[in-house]
C-alpha positions in Angstrom: 3.6 5.1 0.1 1.4 2.2 0.3 1.1 1.6 -3.4 4.7 1.4 -3.8 5.0 -1.3 -1.1 2.2 -3.1 -2.9 3.8 -3.1 -6.3 6.9 -3.8 -4.3 5.6 -6.6 -2.9 3.6 -8.1 -6.0 7.0 -7.8 -8.2 9.1 -9.6 -5.2 6.4 -12.7 -5.3 5.6 -12.6 -9.2 9.6 -13.3 -8.9 9.6 -16.2 -6.2 6.6 -18.0 -8.4 8.7 -17.7 -11.7 11.4 -18.9 -9.9 9.6 -21.6 -8.0 12.3 -23.4 -5.9 11.4 -25.7 -2.7 14.0 -25.9 -0.6 16.7 -26.1 -3.5 20.5 -25.0 -3.0 21.5 -22.3 -5.2 23.1 -23.5 -7.5 25.1 -22.5 -11.3 23.4 -24.7 -12.8 20.0 -23.9 -12.4 20.9 -20.6 -11.8 21.7 -20.0 -15.2 18.6 -22.2 -16.8 16.6 -19.2 -14.4 15.1 -22.2 -11.9 13.7 -24.1 -14.2 12.2 -27.4 -12.7 11.5 -29.1 -15.4 15.2 -29.5 -16.6 16.7 -31.8 -14.1 19.7 -31.2 -12.0 22.2 -32.6 -8.9 20.2 -29.9 -6.7 16.8 -31.8 -7.4 18.7 -34.3 -4.3 17.9 -31.2 -1.9 13.5 -31.9 -2.4 13.9 -35.2 -3.9 15.9 -37.5 -2.2 15.3 -40.5 -4.0 16.9 -38.9 -6.9 20.5 -39.1 -5.3 20.8 -42.6 -7.3 21.1 -41.0 -10.5 24.3 -39.2 -9.5 26.1 -42.2 -7.8 29.5 -41.5 -7.0 29.9 -37.6 -7.7 32.2 -35.0 -5.2 30.7 -31.5 -6.4 31.2 -27.9 -4.3 29.3 -25.1 -4.9 31.7 -21.9 -3.8 28.4 -19.5 -4.0 25.9 -21.4 -2.5 28.5 -22.5 0.5 28.1 -26.0 0.2 29.1 -29.2 -0.6 27.6 -32.9 -1.9 29.1 -36.5 -1.7 27.5 -39.0 -3.7 28.3 -42.4 -3.0 26.4 -45.9 -4.4 25.7 -48.7 -6.4 22.1 -50.9 -8.0 21.4 -51.6 -4.0 21.5 -48.1 -2.3 22.8 -44.7 -2.7 23.9 -42.5 -0.2 24.4 -38.5 0.3 26.2 -36.2 2.3 25.8 -32.3 2.1 27.2 -29.5 4.1 25.8 -26.0 4.0 27.9 -23.2 5.8 25.9 -21.0 8.4 23.6 -18.4 6.9 22.2 -15.2 9.0 19.5 -17.3 10.1 20.3 -20.7 9.6 23.3 -22.6 11.8 25.6 -25.2 9.9 23.6 -28.2 8.5 24.6 -31.5 7.3 21.9 -33.2 5.1 22.2 -37.1 5.2 20.2 -38.8 2.3 19.5 -42.7 1.7 18.4 -43.8 -1.2 17.0 -47.0 -2.4 15.3 -49.2 -5.4 12.2 -50.7 -4.6 11.5 -52.8 -7.6 11.4 -50.1 -10.5 10.6 -47.4 -8.4 12.5 -45.4 -5.3 12.8 -44.5 -2.1 14.6 -41.5 -0.6 15.0 -40.6 3.2 16.7 -37.3 4.2 18.1 -36.0 7.2 19.0 -32.4 8.3 20.9 -31.6 11.3 22.2 -27.8 12.5 23.5 -26.4 15.6 25.1 -22.9 15.4 24.7 -19.6 18.0 27.5 -18.3 20.6 27.7 -19.9 24.1 30.9 -19.8 26.5 30.4 -22.3 29.7 27.3 -22.9 28.4 25.7 -19.4 28.4 25.1 -17.7 25.2 22.8 -18.2 21.9 21.7 -21.0 20.5 20.3 -21.8 16.7 19.3 -25.7 16.1 17.7 -26.9 13.1 16.2 -30.2 12.4 14.5 -31.4 9.2 13.0 -34.3 8.1 12.6 -35.7 4.4 11.1 -38.6 2.1 10.3 -39.2 -0.8 9.2 -41.4 -3.7 9.2 -42.1 -7.0 6.6 -44.3 -9.2 8.5 -45.2 -12.4 5.1 -46.2 -14.0 3.8 -42.9 -14.0 7.5 -40.9 -14.4 6.5 -38.9 -11.1 8.5 -38.4 -8.2 7.0 -36.9 -4.9 8.2 -35.7 -1.3 7.3 -34.3 2.1 9.9 -31.9 3.7 9.0 -30.9 7.4 11.6 -28.4 9.2 12.1 -27.1 12.4 14.4 -24.0 13.6 14.6 -23.2 17.2 16.4 -20.0 18.3 17.8 -18.4 21.8 19.5 -15.2 21.9 20.8 -16.1 25.3 20.0 -12.4 27.1 18.2 -11.5 30.2 14.7 -12.3 29.8 15.7 -14.1 26.7 14.1 -14.3 23.6 13.7 -17.7 22.0 11.9 -18.0 18.5 10.4 -21.0 16.4 10.1 -21.5 12.5 8.9 -24.2 11.0 8.2 -25.4 7.4 6.7 -28.2 5.4 6.7 -28.4 2.2 5.1 -30.8 -0.8 6.7 -31.4 -4.1 5.6 -33.4 -7.1 7.3 -34.0 -10.7 6.4 -35.6 -13.3 6.4 -36.3 -17.4 3.8 -37.4 -20.1 5.7 -38.7 -23.1 4.6 -37.1 -26.1 7.3 -38.6 -28.8 10.4 -39.5 -29.3 11.8 -36.3 -28.1 9.2 -34.6 -26.0 7.9 -34.8 -22.5 4.9 -33.0 -21.2 6.4 -31.7 -17.6 4.4 -30.9 -14.8 5.0 -29.6 -10.7 3.3 -28.8 -7.7 4.4 -27.0 -4.6 3.0 -26.5 -1.8 4.4 -24.9 1.6 3.3 -24.0 4.5 5.6 -21.5 7.2 4.9 -20.5 10.9 7.0 -18.4 12.6 6.3 -17.3 16.3 8.8 -15.4 19.5 8.4 -15.0 22.7 10.0 -13.1 25.8 10.3 -13.8 28.9 6.7 -16.1 28.4 4.9 -13.2 27.0 4.3 -13.8 23.2 5.9 -11.4 20.7 5.7 -11.0 17.0 4.0 -14.2 14.6 3.5 -15.2 11.1 2.0 -17.6 9.3 2.1 -17.9 5.6 0.9 -20.7 2.9 2.0 -20.4 -0.9 1.3 -23.1 -4.1 2.3 -23.1 -7.6 1.6 -25.4 -10.4 3.3 -25.3 -13.6 3.0 -27.6 -16.6 4.9 -26.9 -20.2 6.6 -28.8 -23.1 10.0 -30.7 -22.6 12.3 -30.8 -25.5 15.6 -33.1 -25.9 18.0 -32.4 -28.7 21.1 -34.4 -29.6 23.1 -31.3 -28.3 21.3 -30.0 -25.4 17.2 -29.4 -24.1 14.4 -26.7 -23.7 12.0 -26.9 -21.4 9.1 -24.2 -21.1 6.0 -23.8 -18.6 3.3 -21.9 -17.4 2.3 -21.2 -13.9 0.0 -20.0 -11.7 0.2 -19.5 -7.6 -0.7 -18.5 -4.7 0.6 -16.7 -1.3 -1.2 -15.8 1.7 0.2 -14.3 4.6 -0.9 -13.5 8.6 1.5 -11.0 10.6 0.5 -10.1 14.4 2.1 -8.3 16.8 0.9 -10.5 19.7 -1.7 -12.9 20.6 -4.1 -10.3 21.0 -3.4 -8.1 18.2 -5.6 -8.4 15.2 -3.1 -9.7 12.1 -2.6 -7.4 8.9 -3.0 -10.3 5.6 -2.2 -10.5 2.3 -2.7 -12.0 -0.4 -1.3 -12.7 -3.7 -2.4 -14.4 -7.0 0.0 -15.2 -9.8 -2.1 -15.5 -13.2 -0.4 -15.7 -15.7 3.8 -17.4 -14.9 5.6 -18.0 -17.8 9.2 -19.4 -17.7 11.9 -21.1 -20.8 15.0 -22.2 -20.5 17.8 -23.6 -23.0 21.0 -25.8 -22.4 23.1 -25.9 -25.3 26.2 -27.5 -25.8 28.2 -25.6 -28.3 31.1 -28.4 -28.3 31.8 -31.7 -26.7 33.5 -29.8 -24.2 31.4 -26.2 -23.4 27.9 -25.7 -22.6 25.7 -22.4 -23.2 22.8 -21.9 -20.5 20.0 -19.3 -20.6 16.6 -18.6 -19.3 14.1 -15.9 -18.9 10.7 -15.6 -17.1 7.7 -13.0 -16.7 5.0 -13.1 -14.0 2.0 -11.1 -13.3 1.0 -10.5 -9.4 -2.3 -9.7 -8.3 -1.7 -8.0 -4.5 -4.1 -7.4 -1.7 -3.9 -6.2 1.5 -6.3 -6.1 4.8 -6.8 -7.2 8.4 -9.2 -9.7 10.1 -11.2 -7.1 11.7 -12.1 -5.4 8.4 -10.3 -2.2 10.7 -8.0 -1.4 7.9 -9.2 -0.5 4.5 -8.3 -2.8 2.0 -5.9 -2.4 -1.0 -5.2 -4.1 -3.9 -2.3 -3.9 -6.5 -0.9 -5.6 -9.5 2.3 -5.4 -11.4 4.3 -7.6 -14.0 7.8 -8.3 -13.6 10.4 -9.9 -15.8 13.6 -11.1 -15.6 16.2 -13.5 -17.3 19.8 -15.4 -16.5 22.6 -17.4 -18.2 25.5 -19.4 -17.4 28.2 -21.8 -19.0 29.8 -24.9 -18.4 32.8 -27.0 -19.6 33.3 -30.6 -18.9 36.9 -32.1 -19.7 36.6 -36.4 -18.9 34.9 -36.8 -15.7 35.8 -33.0 -14.5 33.1 -30.3 -15.0 33.3 -26.4 -14.2 29.7 -24.5 -14.2 29.5 -20.8 -13.6 26.2 -18.3 -13.9 26.8 -15.4 -15.6 26.5 -12.3 -13.8 23.9 -10.2 -15.7 25.2 -7.0 -15.6 28.6 -8.2 -17.3 26.6 -8.0 -20.7 26.5 -4.1 -20.4 29.8 -3.2 -19.0 32.3 -5.9 -20.2 35.3 -6.8 -18.7 37.0 -4.6 -16.1 40.2 -3.4 -18.3 37.8 -2.4 -21.3 34.8 -0.5 -19.4 36.7 0.1 -16.3 33.5 -0.8 -13.9 34.2 -3.3 -11.1 32.2 -6.6 -10.8 32.3 -10.4 -11.6 32.0 -12.6 -14.6 30.5 -15.3 -12.4 28.1 -14.9 -9.3 29.2 -18.3 -8.0 30.9 -21.4 -9.5 30.0 -25.4 -9.2 33.1 -28.0 -9.4 32.0 -31.2 -9.7 33.9 -34.9 -9.8 32.1 -38.2 -11.0 34.3 -41.1 -10.0 
């Protein structure tokens, strides 16, 4: 059982680092590109709020991700609002962003607010979330940076009540160095610290902390009818879990060495675009405890994955979809008889 569990954890961590998405809303275009962060996308606004100025006057609906963006602005300032539906672990969110130029550079600030739960006459469960994002772009270095802090508190409304806290602190950076007329060397850095805790009637319950870091670099080649980006990834993740304050911690660490991701976006015509991406990562995972009472274990596993997508553009309207990978094997229902959708989710956007 331990061997199976370690392999499962290693593969899961490998997939997470290959995709290496920090606070990104899941979107069909980037999903079709297999999460490639060196190809810029409107969802960059969720990580780098200053990027809103690159997508002025846009309305965008992500039906699969259950969120919508509205961006409006001019050369002096850009304002953006994202509304995201409630999930199992997070309340309905509103993300408000302000971006402004500072000479040739740009500054962006984002504020996330969310509230959920089920209360009647002031009694019941509650779920509140608040987040702050600050981003700065240095044009001379073609470098984007961002700092994010997100806090979430829950109360199950029971007697005795169980409360929970969740905090995430993240740092992200992405830059490009020009190598020639059509080629850049792109690079990225992601760092994140997460803490979770719970309390029942004044008694501390389970808690855990996690730290992860990933760095990647590779070429980005732009063509007349598309672009290709590939990069290697090195990553590390450590997790510590405790049943309560007096319990020993169970520690897990994983090293991604190496990881690789390549993606392409090609316009087949003036209206139709195809996207695809594939990634591989090799993860080495180890487990143990802080007092050494548990014998340490280790495992290693590799993971390969891929995805694809399609897009259609008509004037100022664009429709994008991430193709269900199983569709390539089963085909349409009226031929194969197998159930399933062509697209996992779809995004519609309009520029005005």
